[in-house]
C-alpha positions as CSV (number, residue, x, y, z in Angstrom):
1,X,68.8,35.8,78.0
2,X,66.1,36.7,75.5
3,X,62.6,35.4,75.7
4,X,60.9,33.4,73.0
5,X,60.3,35.7,70.0
6,X,56.7,36.8,69.4
7,X,55.0,34.6,66.9
8,X,54.0,36.2,63.6
9,X,50.3,37.0,63.1
10,X,48.3,35.9,60.1
11,X,45.0,36.8,58.4
12,X,42.0,34.5,58.1
13,X,39.5,35.0,55.2
14,X,36.3,33.2,54.5
15,X,34.1,33.3,51.3
16,X,30.6,32.1,52.3
17,X,28.3,31.0,49.5
18,X,25.2,29.0,49.1
19,X,27.0,25.9,48.1
20,X,30.6,26.2,49.4
21,X,32.7,27.7,52.1
22,X,36.2,28.6,51.0
23,X,38.7,29.6,53.8
24,X,42.3,30.8,53.5
25,X,45.1,31.9,55.8
26,X,47.4,34.4,54.3
27,X,50.1,37.0,55.0
28,X,49.4,40.6,54.4
29,X,51.4,40.5,51.1
30,X,48.7,38.1,49.8
31,X,50.7,34.9,50.0
32,X,48.2,32.1,50.9
33,X,49.7,29.6,53.3
34,X,46.7,27.2,53.8
35,X,43.2,26.8,52.6
36,X,40.1,24.7,53.0
37,X,37.0,24.2,50.8
38,X,33.9,22.4,52.0
39,X,30.2,22.3,51.2
40,X,28.1,24.9,53.1
41,X,25.3,22.4,53.9
42,X,23.1,25.5,54.0
43,X,19.9,23.4,54.6
44,X,21.2,22.6,58.1
45,X,20.6,26.3,59.2
46,X,22.7,29.2,60.4
47,X,24.0,27.6,63.6
48,X,25.4,24.5,61.8
49,X,26.9,26.7,59.0
50,X,28.6,29.0,61.5
51,X,30.2,25.9,63.1
52,X,31.4,24.8,59.6
53,X,32.9,28.2,59.0
54,X,35.0,27.9,62.2
55,X,36.0,24.3,61.3
56,X,37.0,25.4,57.9
57,X,39.2,28.2,59.3
58,X,40.8,25.8,61.8
59,X,41.6,23.4,59.0
60,X,43.1,26.1,56.8
61,X,45.3,27.1,59.8
62,X,46.3,23.4,60.4
63,X,47.3,23.1,56.7
64,X,49.5,26.2,57.1
65,X,51.1,24.7,60.2
66,X,49.6,27.3,62.4
67,X,47.2,27.5,65.3
68,X,44.3,29.6,66.3
69,X,46.6,31.8,68.4
70,X,48.4,32.9,65.2
71,X,45.4,34.7,63.8
72,X,45.4,38.5,64.0
73,X,42.0,39.0,62.4
74,X,39.4,37.3,60.3
75,X,37.2,38.5,57.5
76,X,34.2,37.0,55.9
77,X,32.4,37.9,52.7
78,X,28.8,37.0,52.0
79,X,26.2,37.4,49.2
80,X,23.2,39.6,49.8
81,X,22.5,42.6,52.1
82,X,24.9,43.0,55.0
83,X,25.1,45.6,57.8
84,X,28.9,46.1,57.6
85,X,29.2,48.3,60.6
86,X,27.2,45.9,62.9
87,X,28.8,42.8,61.4
88,X,25.3,41.3,60.7
89,X,24.2,39.4,57.6
90,X,20.7,40.8,57.1
91,X,19.7,38.1,54.6
92,X,21.4,35.8,52.1
93,X,20.3,34.1,48.9
94,X,20.6,30.4,49.1
95,X,21.1,30.4,52.8
96,X,17.8,29.3,54.4
97,X,16.9,30.9,57.7
98,X,19.7,33.6,57.5
99,X,18.1,36.8,58.8
100,X,20.0,39.3,60.9
101,X,22.7,36.8,61.8
102,X,25.5,38.5,63.9
103,X,28.3,36.6,62.3
104,X,31.1,38.9,63.4
105,X,30.2,38.7,67.0
106,X,30.0,34.9,66.8
107,X,33.5,34.6,65.1
108,X,35.0,37.0,67.6
109,X,33.7,35.0,70.5
110,X,34.8,31.7,69.0
111,X,38.2,32.8,67.7
112,X,39.2,35.6,70.0
113,X,40.2,38.0,67.3
114,X,38.5,41.0,65.5
115,X,36.2,40.0,62.7
116,X,35.0,42.0,59.7
117,X,32.1,41.5,57.3
118,X,31.8,42.7,53.7
119,X,29.6,42.0,50.6
120,X,31.2,39.4,48.3
121,X,31.0,41.5,45.1
122,X,32.7,44.4,46.8
123,X,35.6,42.3,48.1
124,X,36.0,40.6,44.8
125,X,36.5,44.0,43.3
126,X,39.1,44.9,46.0
127,X,40.8,41.5,45.5
128,X,41.3,42.1,41.8
129,X,42.4,45.7,42.5
130,X,45.1,44.7,45.0
131,X,46.2,41.3,43.9
132,X,44.7,40.6,40.5
133,X,43.9,42.1,37.1
134,X,43.4,45.6,38.5
135,X,46.9,46.0,40.0
136,X,48.1,49.6,39.3
137,X,44.6,51.0,38.5
138,X,43.0,53.7,40.7
139,X,39.7,53.6,38.9
140,X,38.1,50.3,38.0
141,X,34.9,48.4,37.8
142,X,34.7,44.7,38.6
143,X,31.8,42.8,37.0
144,X,30.8,39.2,37.6
145,X,28.7,37.6,34.9
146,X,27.3,34.3,36.1
147,X,23.9,33.1,37.3
148,X,23.3,36.8,37.9
149,X,25.3,40.0,37.3
150,X,26.9,41.9,40.1
151,X,30.0,43.9,40.7
152,X,32.0,46.4,42.7
153,X,33.6,49.8,42.2
154,X,37.1,51.1,43.0
155,X,37.1,54.9,42.8
156,X,40.4,56.8,43.4
157,X,42.0,53.7,44.8
158,X,39.3,53.0,47.3
159,X,36.3,50.6,47.5
160,X,33.1,52.6,46.9
161,X,30.1,51.4,48.8
162,X,27.6,54.2,48.3
163,X,25.3,55.9,50.9
164,X,23.8,52.7,52.2
165,X,26.4,50.2,51.2
166,X,24.7,48.8,48.1
167,X,26.7,50.6,45.3
168,X,27.8,48.4,42.4
169,X,24.5,46.6,41.6
170,X,25.7,46.6,37.9
171,X,23.1,44.0,36.9
172,X,20.2,46.2,37.7
173,X,20.7,49.0,35.1
174,X,17.6,49.1,32.9
175,X,18.4,48.3,29.3
176,X,15.0,47.6,27.9
177,X,12.1,49.2,29.9
178,X,9.6,46.6,28.6
179,X,12.0,43.7,28.6
180,X,11.8,40.4,30.6
181,X,11.1,40.4,34.3
182,X,14.2,40.5,36.5
183,X,14.6,38.7,39.8
184,X,14.7,42.2,41.5
185,X,11.1,42.8,40.3
186,X,11.9,45.3,37.6
187,X,11.8,44.7,33.8
188,X,14.6,44.8,31.3
189,X,17.5,44.9,33.7
190,X,20.9,43.9,32.3
191,X,20.7,40.8,34.5
192,X,17.4,39.8,32.9
193,X,19.0,40.0,29.4
194,X,22.7,38.9,29.7
195,X,23.1,36.7,32.8
196,X,23.4,32.9,32.9
197,X,19.8,32.8,34.0
198,X,18.7,34.9,31.0
199,X,20.6,32.7,28.5
200,X,19.1,29.6,30.1
201,X,15.6,31.1,29.8
202,X,16.2,31.9,26.1
203,X,17.4,28.3,25.6
204,X,14.3,26.9,27.1
205,X,12.2,29.0,24.8
206,X,14.2,27.8,21.9
207,X,13.7,24.1,22.8
208,X,10.0,24.7,23.4
209,X,9.7,26.1,19.9
210,X,11.6,23.2,18.4
211,X,14.4,25.4,17.3
212,X,17.4,23.3,18.4
213,X,17.4,19.5,18.4
214,X,21.0,19.6,19.7
215,X,20.2,21.7,22.7
216,X,17.2,19.6,23.5
217,X,19.3,16.5,23.4
218,X,22.1,18.0,25.6
219,X,19.5,19.2,28.1
220,X,18.0,15.7,28.3
221,X,21.4,14.1,28.8
222,X,22.2,16.6,31.6
223,X,18.7,16.5,33.0
224,X,18.8,20.3,33.1
225,X,19.2,23.3,30.7
226,X,21.6,25.9,31.9
227,X,23.6,28.7,30.3
228,X,26.5,26.2,30.1
229,X,24.3,23.8,28.1
230,X,23.5,26.6,25.7
231,X,27.2,27.5,25.4
232,X,28.1,23.9,24.8
233,X,25.6,23.6,22.0
234,X,27.0,26.9,20.5
235,X,30.5,25.4,20.7
236,X,29.2,22.4,18.7
237,X,28.0,24.7,15.9
238,X,24.4,25.3,16.8
239,X,23.6,28.6,15.0
240,X,20.5,29.4,17.2
241,X,22.4,28.9,20.4
242,X,25.3,31.0,19.1
243,X,22.8,33.7,18.5
244,X,21.5,33.5,22.1
245,X,25.0,34.0,23.5
246,X,25.9,36.7,21.0
247,X,22.6,38.6,21.9
248,X,23.6,38.4,25.6
249,X,27.0,39.9,24.6
250,X,25.2,42.7,22.7
251,X,23.2,43.7,25.8
252,X,26.3,43.3,28.0
253,X,28.1,45.8,25.7
254,X,25.3,48.3,26.1
255,X,25.7,48.1,29.9
256,X,29.5,48.4,29.6
257,X,29.3,51.5,27.5
258,X,27.1,53.1,30.2
259,X,29.6,52.3,32.9
260,X,32.4,53.7,30.8
261,X,30.5,57.0,30.3
262,X,29.5,57.3,34.0
263,X,32.7,56.2,35.8
264,X,35.5,56.8,33.2
265,X,37.4,53.8,34.6
266,X,40.9,52.6,33.6
267,X,39.7,49.0,33.5
268,X,36.6,46.9,33.5
269,X,37.5,43.5,34.9
270,X,35.0,40.7,34.0
271,X,34.8,37.5,35.9
272,X,32.2,34.8,36.6
273,X,31.4,31.5,35.0
274,X,29.7,32.9,31.9
275,X,33.0,34.3,30.7
276,X,34.0,30.7,29.7
277,X,31.8,31.4,26.6
278,X,34.8,33.5,25.5
279,X,34.7,35.7,22.4
280,X,31.2,34.5,21.5
281,X,30.0,36.6,24.4
282,X,32.8,39.1,24.9
283,X,33.3,39.9,21.2
284,X,29.8,41.5,20.7
285,X,30.2,43.2,24.1
286,X,33.4,44.9,23.0
287,X,31.9,46.0,19.7
288,X,28.8,47.4,21.3
289,X,30.8,49.1,24.1
290,X,33.1,50.8,21.5
291,X,30.1,51.9,19.4
292,X,28.2,53.5,22.3
293,X,30.8,54.8,24.8
294,X,32.0,58.4,24.6
295,X,35.3,58.7,22.7
296,X,37.3,60.3,25.5
297,X,36.1,57.9,28.1
298,X,36.8,54.9,25.8
299,X,40.4,56.0,25.3
300,X,41.3,55.2,28.9
301,X,39.5,51.9,29.5
302,X,40.7,48.3,29.0
303,X,38.4,45.3,29.2
304,X,40.3,42.6,31.2
305,X,39.6,39.1,32.3
306,X,39.6,38.5,36.1
307,X,42.7,36.7,37.4
308,X,41.8,35.4,40.8
309,X,38.9,33.0,40.0
310,X,37.4,31.4,43.1
311,X,39.9,33.3,45.3
312,X,38.7,36.8,44.6
313,X,36.6,36.9,47.7
314,X,39.2,35.6,50.2
315,X,41.9,37.8,48.7
316,X,39.7,40.8,48.9
317,X,39.2,40.1,52.6
318,X,42.9,39.8,53.0
319,X,43.3,43.2,51.3
320,X,40.7,44.7,53.7
321,X,42.4,43.3,56.8
322,X,46.0,43.9,55.9
323,X,46.1,47.6,56.8
324,X,45.4,46.6,60.4
325,X,47.7,43.7,60.3
326,X,50.4,44.1,57.7
């Protein structure tokens, strides 16, 4: 008589952000079996958010028809500086009170399985490499263009973290030494010139100068002026707003050309909310990249849209964990 067969083990992944927690339970081949999305409620503090993470994972398991005992490991990705080896979130933007939080130890104690921590931009790069637009590439750059600009590097098929784990800060290449102040404290970074924050700032300047009645009206209707507002005005034919988005694309292309020359990648994968601006942003970026990149490096590279959307973080964590639990 044979005993009950051993139950299959599954991987849990969590994408922790300032506004949302996204959890998924998946197999090593990347097939998602259950997921949960809920507000972070970051203002409640670290202890409350940690409990919400556990609750989100448990809900994802329930939706997959699984229990906590079916988990083999769990991975969590977070914005901001992380001590990967120690499993500690050093600090996190938009997460008040998060300083030196030992998140892996907490999850291991609550869930009874190994836990792993990684920076969100790094795992997004890995997710696209294994499951998304970067499949088949050994050398690629993932770039997210949203409120800020960040990214991750895959070199010779492996995630590259650098000497202290902060490689891939693509938004903080200096483009204009005397340009606008960046959130990092320097001037003229790509993020200060081509991010959603930068586009919104140029839009505010335009409204203050009386340069766009349409943008002023849209901002009043939305009670805010964001990069999306500028893009919406551009879509409705506002020439000045089109110029703002195209100028951001021009700066983006300068950055892309530098990455092509430095890393000689097969693909640069671009994700993030700002890509919804489409060719108005990416057209000038392609033109400038082609004009400035070295010919031999340019031959190899393709500019590709990201495929995984909101799931790039959780799928990157699945990719990190799957070697241990295929």
